[in-house]
C-alpha positions in Angstrom: -24.0 19.6 15.2 -26.1 21.0 17.7 -24.8 20.7 21.6 -28.1 18.6 22.2 -27.2 15.9 19.4 -23.4 15.7 20.3 -24.7 15.9 24.7 -27.1 12.1 22.8 -24.2 10.7 21.2 -22.0 11.0 24.2 -20.5 8.1 26.3 -18.5 8.5 29.9 -15.8 7.2 30.0 -15.6 7.5 34.1 -17.9 4.4 33.5 -15.5 0.7 33.2 -13.6 0.6 29.9 -10.1 -0.2 28.5 -7.6 1.2 26.2 -7.7 0.4 22.8 -5.9 1.6 19.4 -6.9 5.0 19.0 -10.1 4.7 21.6 -11.6 2.7 23.7 -14.0 -0.7 24.5 -16.7 -0.6 26.4 -17.5 -4.2 25.3 -17.9 -4.5 29.5 -16.7 -8.5 29.1 -13.4 -7.7 27.3 -12.6 -4.8 29.6 -13.4 -7.6 32.6 -10.8 -9.4 31.4 -12.7 -11.2 29.2 -11.6 -12.4 25.6 -12.3 -10.2 22.4 -15.3 -12.3 20.5 -14.4 -10.4 17.6 -10.5 -10.9 17.7 -9.6 -7.8 18.8 -10.9 -6.0 15.2 -11.7 -2.6 17.4 -12.0 -0.5 14.3 -15.6 -2.8 12.6 -17.1 -2.9 16.4 -19.7 -1.0 17.8 -18.5 -1.2 21.4 -15.5 1.0 19.8 -15.5 4.7 20.9 -13.4 7.5 20.5 -12.5 10.8 23.1 -11.6 13.8 22.9 -7.9 12.8 23.7 -7.7 9.8 20.4 -8.3 13.1 18.3 -4.2 14.2 17.5 -4.0 10.2 17.2 -6.2 10.6 14.5 -5.2 13.4 12.7 -1.5 12.1 12.5 -2.9 8.4 11.1 -5.0 10.4 8.2 -1.7 12.9 7.6 0.4 9.8 7.4 -2.2 8.0 5.0 -2.4 11.3 2.6 1.2 10.6 2.2 1.9 7.7 1.7 -1.1 8.7 -0.7 0.3 11.3 -2.5 3.5 9.0 -2.3 1.7 5.7 -5.1 3.6 5.3 -8.4 0.4 5.4 -10.0 -3.0 7.1 -9.6 -4.9 4.3 -9.1 -3.0 3.0 -6.2 -4.0 6.7 -4.4 -7.3 6.3 -5.2 -7.0 3.4 -3.8 -5.6 4.5 -0.6 -7.6 7.1 0.2 -11.1 4.9 -0.2 -9.5 2.7 1.8 -9.4 5.5 4.5 -12.4 6.8 3.5 -14.7 5.5 6.6 -12.0 6.1 9.3 -11.7 10.1 7.8 -16.0 10.6 8.0 -15.3 8.9 12.1 -12.3 11.8 12.0 -14.8 14.1 10.8 -17.6 13.6 13.6 -15.6 13.0 15.8 -14.8 16.9 15.6 -18.2 17.7 14.9 -19.0 16.0 17.8 -16.4 17.6 20.0 -17.3 20.8 18.8 -20.7 20.1 20.2 -20.1 19.5 23.3 -17.5 22.5 23.4 -14.2 20.7 23.6 -13.1 20.0 20.0 -10.1 23.2 21.4 -8.9 20.8 24.1 -8.8 18.3 22.3 -6.8 20.0 19.8 -4.2 21.4 22.2 -4.1 18.5 23.5 -0.2 17.4 24.3 0.0 13.9 24.8 3.2 13.5 26.6 1.7 15.4 30.0 0.1 13.0 32.4 -2.0 15.8 34.4 -3.4 16.6 31.5 -5.1 12.8 31.3 -7.6 13.5 34.1 -9.3 16.7 32.4 -12.8 15.7 30.7 -11.2 15.3 27.2 -10.1 11.9 28.5 -13.5 10.8 29.6 -15.9 12.4 27.1 -16.2 9.7 23.9 -17.9 8.9 20.9 -19.2 5.6 18.8 -16.5 5.5 16.2 -19.8 4.5 13.6 
């Protein structure tokens, strides 16, 4: 992905957003404290965004899914689990490409979520739509 393509997709989280599992919600009614009209189905919502800081979280999730699939007693179950996770895997791959396009991939991969002083870097404030 070129830098221009990645920058065109960027969303600045210094505007209003609220944390969601594995990303951020940018739907302003929810950000302002209202109820979510989609019943908190964040991963299927077009208002859900992932930042560079979320990359480590999603890498761990992908490894968990792979471990569960590899431990399945039946190959059909393993195939089903891989298919179920495929949309998320594509989102992770897209996030990596977008972060690489704007020069933040290495910083995102090196992020230590246990260090609160890291929370103020550009990798936290730069996000991309999950879809």
